[in-house]
C-alpha positions in Angstrom: 108.1 112.6 119.7 105.4 110.8 117.7 107.9 108.3 116.3 109.4 107.7 119.8 105.9 107.2 121.2 104.9 104.8 118.5 108.1 102.8 119.0 107.5 102.7 122.7 103.9 101.4 122.3 105.1 98.8 119.8 107.6 97.5 122.3 105.0 97.4 125.0 102.6 95.4 122.7 105.3 93.0 121.7 106.3 92.5 125.4 102.7 91.8 126.4 102.3 89.4 123.5 105.4 87.4 124.5 104.3 87.3 128.1 100.9 85.9 127.1 102.6 83.3 124.9 104.8 82.3 127.8 101.9 82.0 130.1 100.0 79.9 127.6 103.0 77.7 127.0 103.4 77.3 130.8 99.8 76.3 131.1 100.1 73.8 128.3 103.2 72.3 129.8 101.3 72.0 133.1 98.6 70.0 131.4 101.0 67.8 129.6 102.9 66.8 132.7 99.7 65.7 134.4 99.0 68.9 136.5 95.4 69.8 137.2 93.8 72.5 135.1 93.1 75.8 136.8 90.2 78.1 136.0 90.8 81.4 134.2 90.4 84.7 136.0 86.8 86.1 135.7 86.2 89.4 133.9 86.1 92.5 136.0 82.5 93.2 135.0 81.3 89.7 136.0 83.2 89.8 139.3 81.9 93.3 140.2 78.3 92.2 139.4 78.6 88.9 141.2 80.1 90.4 144.4 77.5 93.2 144.5 74.5 90.9 144.9 72.7 91.2 148.3 72.6 87.5 148.9 73.4 86.3 152.5 72.2 83.9 155.1 68.9 85.7 155.6 67.9 84.6 152.1 67.8 81.0 153.1 65.3 79.6 155.6 66.4 77.1 158.2 67.3 73.7 156.7 64.7 71.1 157.6 66.6 68.0 158.6 65.2 64.5 159.3 63.5 64.4 162.7 62.9 68.2 162.9 59.4 69.5 163.5 57.6 70.7 160.4 58.3 74.4 159.6 55.3 76.7 159.8 53.9 77.9 156.4 55.5 81.0 154.9 53.5 84.2 155.0 53.2 86.3 151.9 56.0 88.9 152.6 58.5 86.1 153.4 57.4 84.1 150.3 58.0 87.2 148.2 61.4 87.9 149.8 62.5 84.3 149.1 61.1 84.5 145.6 63.2 87.6 144.9 66.3 85.9 146.3 65.8 82.8 144.2 65.4 84.9 141.0 68.6 86.8 141.9 70.6 83.6 142.5 69.3 82.0 139.3 70.2 85.1 137.2 73.7 85.3 138.8 74.6 81.7 138.2 73.1 81.8 134.7 75.2 84.9 133.8 78.4 83.3 134.9 77.7 80.0 133.1 76.5 81.7 129.9 79.9 83.5 129.7 81.8 80.3 130.2 81.2 77.2 132.4 84.7 77.7 133.8 83.6 81.1 135.1 81.6 79.3 137.8 84.8 77.7 139.1 86.6 81.1 138.6 84.1 82.9 140.9 84.2 80.0 143.4 87.9 80.6 144.1 88.7 84.2 142.9 88.5 85.8 146.4 86.6 85.6 149.6 83.7 87.8 148.5 83.0 85.9 145.2 83.3 82.6 147.0 80.8 83.5 149.7 78.4 84.8 147.1 78.6 81.6 145.1 77.9 79.6 148.3 75.0 81.9 149.1 73.6 81.3 145.6 73.9 77.6 145.9 72.2 77.6 149.3 69.3 79.6 147.9 69.0 77.3 144.9 68.9 74.2 147.0 67.0 75.4 150.0 63.6 74.1 148.9 61.5 76.9 150.3 59.4 76.5 147.1 59.1 72.7 147.5 56.6 71.4 145.0 56.3 74.8 143.1 57.6 75.5 139.6 60.2 77.9 140.9 61.9 75.3 143.1 61.9 72.7 140.3 63.3 75.2 137.8 66.2 76.1 140.2 67.6 72.7 139.6 68.9 74.0 136.3 71.2 76.6 137.8 72.4 74.1 140.5 73.4 71.8 137.7 75.3 74.7 136.1 77.3 75.2 139.2 78.3 71.5 139.4 79.0 71.3 135.6 81.2 74.4 135.9 83.2 72.8 138.7 83.8 69.4 137.2 86.9 70.2 135.1 88.6 72.2 137.8 87.4 70.1 140.8 90.9 69.2 142.0 92.0 72.8 142.1 88.9 73.8 143.9 89.3 71.0 146.4 92.7 72.2 147.6 91.7 75.9 147.4 90.8 77.7 150.7 87.8 79.3 149.1 86.8 76.9 146.3 86.7 73.9 148.7 83.8 75.6 150.7 81.8 76.0 147.5 82.3 72.4 146.5 81.1 71.2 150.0 78.1 73.5 149.8 77.2 72.4 146.3 77.4 68.7 147.1 75.2 69.1 150.2 72.7 71.1 148.1 72.6 68.4 145.4 71.8 65.8 148.0 69.0 67.8 149.6 67.4 68.4 146.2 67.6 64.8 145.2 66.3 63.6 148.6 63.2 65.7 148.1 62.5 63.8 144.9 62.8 60.5 146.6 62.6 57.5 144.3 62.7 59.7 141.2 66.2 61.0 142.1 67.9 58.6 139.7 65.9 59.6 136.7 67.5 61.7 134.0 66.0 65.2 133.8 68.6 66.4 131.3 66.1 66.5 128.5 63.9 69.2 130.1 62.8 71.7 127.5 63.6 74.6 129.8 67.3 73.9 129.4 67.2 75.0 125.7 67.7 78.6 126.9 71.3 78.0 127.9 72.6 74.4 127.5 70.3 71.5 126.6 73.1 69.0 127.2 73.4 69.5 130.9 73.4 66.1 132.7 71.1 65.3 135.6 72.1 66.2 139.1 73.0 62.6 140.2 75.1 62.1 137.0 76.9 65.4 137.6 77.8 64.3 141.2 79.3 61.1 139.7 81.3 63.0 137.1 82.6 65.4 139.8 83.5 62.4 142.0 85.3 60.4 139.3 87.1 63.4 137.9 88.3 64.4 141.4 89.6 60.8 142.0 91.4 60.7 138.6 93.0 64.2 139.0 94.0 63.3 142.6 95.7 60.1 141.4 97.4 62.0 138.6 98.6 64.7 140.9 100.0 62.2 143.4 101.9 60.2 140.7 105.6 60.5 141.3 105.1 62.1 144.7 104.3 65.5 143.2 101.4 66.1 145.6 100.1 64.5 148.8 96.8 62.6 148.7 93.7 64.7 149.3 93.2 62.9 152.6 96.3 64.7 154.0 95.3 68.1 152.7 93.7 70.6 155.0 91.0 71.6 152.5 90.9 68.5 150.3 90.2 66.1 153.1 87.0 68.1 153.9 85.9 68.0 150.3 86.3 64.2 150.1 84.5 63.8 153.4 81.6 65.9 152.1 81.6 63.9 148.8 81.4 60.6 150.7 78.6 62.0 152.9 76.6 62.9 149.7 77.3 59.6 148.0 76.1 57.7 151.0 73.0 59.9 151.5 74.2 61.3 154.8 74.7 64.7 156.4 76.1 66.1 159.6 73.5 67.0 162.3 74.5 70.6 162.3 76.3 72.9 159.8 80.0 73.1 160.4 81.3 76.6 161.1 82.7 78.5 158.1 86.3 78.8 158.9 87.4 80.2 155.5 90.9 78.8 155.7 91.8 79.9 159.2 93.3 77.3 161.4 91.9 78.7 164.5 89.0 81.1 165.2 89.7 84.3 167.2 89.2 83.8 170.9 85.8 84.7 172.2 84.2 85.0 175.5 82.9 81.7 176.9 79.2 81.4 176.8 77.1 79.5 179.3 76.0 76.1 178.0 72.3 75.7 177.6 70.7 73.2 179.9 69.2 70.3 178.1 65.8 68.8 179.1 65.9 65.6 181.2 66.8 62.6 179.0 67.8 64.7 176.0 71.2 64.0 174.4 73.5 66.8 173.2 73.7 67.1 169.5 77.2 67.1 168.0 78.0 68.7 164.7 79.7 65.4 163.8 76.6 63.3 164.4 75.5 61.8 161.1 71.8 61.8 160.0 70.2 60.0 157.0 69.1 62.4 154.3 68.3 59.8 151.7 67.7 56.2 152.3 70.2 53.8 150.7 67.5 52.2 148.6 66.8 55.5 146.9 70.4 56.3 146.1 71.5 56.2 142.4 73.3 52.9 141.6 76.3 54.8 140.2 76.8 56.5 143.6 77.2 53.1 145.2 80.0 52.3 142.7 81.7 55.6 143.5 81.6 54.8 147.2 83.4 51.5 146.6 85.9 53.3 144.2 86.7 55.9 146.8 87.1 53.2 149.5 89.6 51.5 147.3 91.4 54.8 146.6 91.8 55.6 150.3 93.0 52.1 151.1 95.5 52.4 148.2 96.9 55.6 149.7 97.3 53.9 153.1 98.9 50.8 151.7 101.1 52.8 149.4 102.5 54.8 152.4 103.9 51.6 153.9 104.2 50.7 157.6 106.1 53.9 158.5 103.9 56.1 156.3 100.8 54.5 157.8 102.0 55.4 161.3 102.6 59.0 160.2 99.1 59.2 158.7 97.7 57.9 161.9 99.4 60.8 163.7 98.8 63.4 161.0 96.7 66.3 162.2 94.6 66.1 158.9 94.9 62.6 157.7 94.1 60.9 161.0 90.7 62.7 161.5 90.0 62.1 157.8 90.5 58.4 157.9 88.4 58.2 161.1 85.7 60.2 159.5 85.7 57.9 156.4 85.3 54.8 158.5 82.4 56.5 160.5 80.6 57.5 157.3 80.9 54.1 155.7 79.8 52.4 158.9 76.8 54.7 159.3 75.9 54.0 155.6 76.0 50.3 156.4 73.5 50.7 159.3 71.0 52.6 157.2 69.3 49.4 156.0 69.8 45.7 155.5 71.5 46.0 152.1 75.0 44.8 151.4 77.4 47.2 153.1 79.6 49.5 151.0 82.4 48.8 153.4 82.8 45.3 152.1 86.1 46.2 150.6 87.5 47.2 153.9 89.9 44.6 155.5 
């Protein structure tokens, strides 16, 4: 019986080893033929810890947008509550990044719970409820960890129903943090001594946004080569990521937060609510209205170059489709709103000041 059991265990071990070799070989082939890299699965312990955190929307104060009335000062209980949430979010992101930078991307797309928790952590880190305090300035480190962990796997996250939400939230958070710094946004803060505890080589926030943008554009071009994949502008999730990226690069944001659909094409039907009456002369605020978060003169120079590069990329996709393909894109349920949104973003960016428009490459 012992001999039989030993042989059985030996066969199981050999089978597992061969399966792992086959999976590694398959992943290597995928990278060699130009496919995008996918993040590894997170460990059970890390996933269990991350999804058990009590972070939710209550941990983030209302976002102060341009034109809003100043928020009242926080009382001591609220300040203590937000301080605990900030410490919790920092520890969670740090634990994932310390295990492996790819673990950040893994948690962003593993399941609905881990993705929501990563989004909540990013919102807490970028909320700015400690504006001007050391805690708020230190949270920049963990926000950079999130972006740095997503760079290599940005294409996979962009077309993922969960990961795409995390990317959009991280891009919006990075823009909010940089806008609070104003003219100092383009300065490199990567040499901060506080980074020595985890990774002293982390680039600055504005540089990480550029790396994420350029990597996404390169991986998208590689995936579309030979017709293997459709352009991101035609993808249900990818089009929203590119739109959010262009909003960040042009210093813009939507007037209100878009509802979190989580991959559902249509929300369940709800009872109709009576519309609130607006004061005389007041205009209704649409979630698609664009507001200026950072003036164009304060935007990093490399962001301007990325805007031009993405404009050329979108135009190349349209021109490459030909006349028939262009008509199909104009009628496509995803591509058509995406192209319209890109034009609106670039046009709004042109109106922010008197500088040379980023839409100069548009015919």
